[in-house]
Each structure stands twice: as C-alpha cells, then as structure tokens.
C-alpha positions, 0 to 999 in steps of 0.5 A: 541481295538486290532483286533480279529480273525474272529469267527463263530456264536458259538464263535469258531475262524476260520482260513483262510481255514474255512473262504475260505470255508464259503465264497465259500458256501455263494457265491453258496447260493447267485448265485445258483437259489433256494439256498437262503431261506428267514427267513421272509415271502415274502411281496407279500403273500396275494396280488392279482396276477392281469392280466398283458399284455405280455409287462407289465409282461416282463417289471416287470420281467426285473425290478425285475431281476435288483433288484435281481442282486442288492441283489446279489451285496449286499450279496457280498459287505457285505461278503467282508466287514465282511471278512476284518472288523477290529472290531468284532461289525462292522463285526457282523453289516455287517453279520446281514445286509447280512442276511436281504439281503438274504430275499430280494434275495429270495423274488426277485427270487420268484417273478421272478419265478411267472413272468415266468422269470429268474435271470441275467446270469451276476450275477457271474461277479457282485458278484466277482466285488462287493466282491472285492469292499467290501473287499477293503472297509473293509481294508481301515478301519471300518469308510470307510467300514460303509460309503460305506454301507451308500452310497450304501444303499442310492443309492439302496433306490433311485433306488427302488423308481424309480422302484416302479414308473416304475412297472405296477400299477397292479403288486401289488406283486412286489410293496409290495416286493420293498416297504419292501426292501426300508424300510429295506435298509433305516434302514441299511443305517442309522445303518451304519451312526450311527455306525460311517460311514464316508462321502465318497468323491464325486468321489467315489460316482459318480463311484458307481453311474456309476457302478450301471447304467451299472449293471442295463442296463445289468441286464435288458436285460441279 
C-alpha cells in the first residue's frame, strides 16, 4: 500500500504548514492550564471529597501531578507518531488514542485544582522530548511505532497501579480517576499489539523505564 498525505478529519489533505499549525495548536492545548476539555465526565464525579491532612493532600497532589505530566508525554508521543506514521489506519489509531488521553489530561488537571495544587513546571520540556521520541518511532516504521505504544502503555499501567497503592485510602476521587485511566491505557496497549506492534528490544525498554523514573521524581517536586 502506498503512503498517503496526512489529512484532516474532513478528508482534506494537509500541507506541511497546516501540519505545523495543528501541532503547535495541540501543544498549546496540552500545556496551557485549562485549555484541555474532556469529552467524558471525570470518574471522580459523585465521589465524596473526604478530609485529608495537609501531608496527605500534598502527597496526593504530587502523585496526580506525575500522572498529569505522564498524560502530557502521552499527548506528545501520539502526536509525534501520528505525524510520521506511514499508513492512514495507523495514523487514525494514534489520533483516537490521543483524544482519549485528552480526557485523562483534563481529569488530572481538575483533580489538581481540587487539591489546591498545580501542574509541573517542566511539562514543556517533557512534551518536546516525548514528541521527538514519538516522531522517531513513527519514522522507524509502523510496527515499531505501535510496539512503542504498547510498551509505553504497559509501563504506564504499572505506575498507575503503584500510585493507586500510594494514594491515601481516603482520597476516593483520585482513586476513581486513576482506575479509569488504567482501564483505558490497557485497552490502548492491547489495541497497539493487535494492530501489529513489534516487541521492543530490551535496551529500549530499559531506557524508557529509566526516563520514566527521572520524569516521576522531577514532576513530584516541580
């Protein structure tokens, strides 16, 4: 099958300038607080806001800030991959997953506001790095791009489970958000595998894991 030019949702072909403008717009929507709008209602709705100590509140906020930064990275990864993906159906898969990640981004940001906290100051840095990684994965070929998605989602699921254990038991709202995120991320990973994602070499997996550790430590504090 031959390559196709990127197209918008209405089927119109986009030139390089159009793509650049769209990517810049998406970056702003991801990085500017309040610019992302979820299509789905937050899972925290209807959950009771229980009393937390100041220490518990700060810890919960720091964990949710990490998760928000993770969603910033996910947006950048998917946007970079969609930009360089070879086949239209693969590009569409990336864009659909990216839209669901917007929900996660908005949910985490809303929860941070409820905890009287903020997003990470380092998000622009992580966005740029993740976009570059995503674009590189897309250029390597669709099977590697999908394999990268599958491995990323697997590692995300692992750290979501870890955070659900670390969150204060009383913080029902944050637990509800992370639980739905976990469900969605597992589906994204399985979808990428079923679409032909290749198993990544162990050195790449380890590198991704090490980068994740650095991001989590930085986002927890900053």
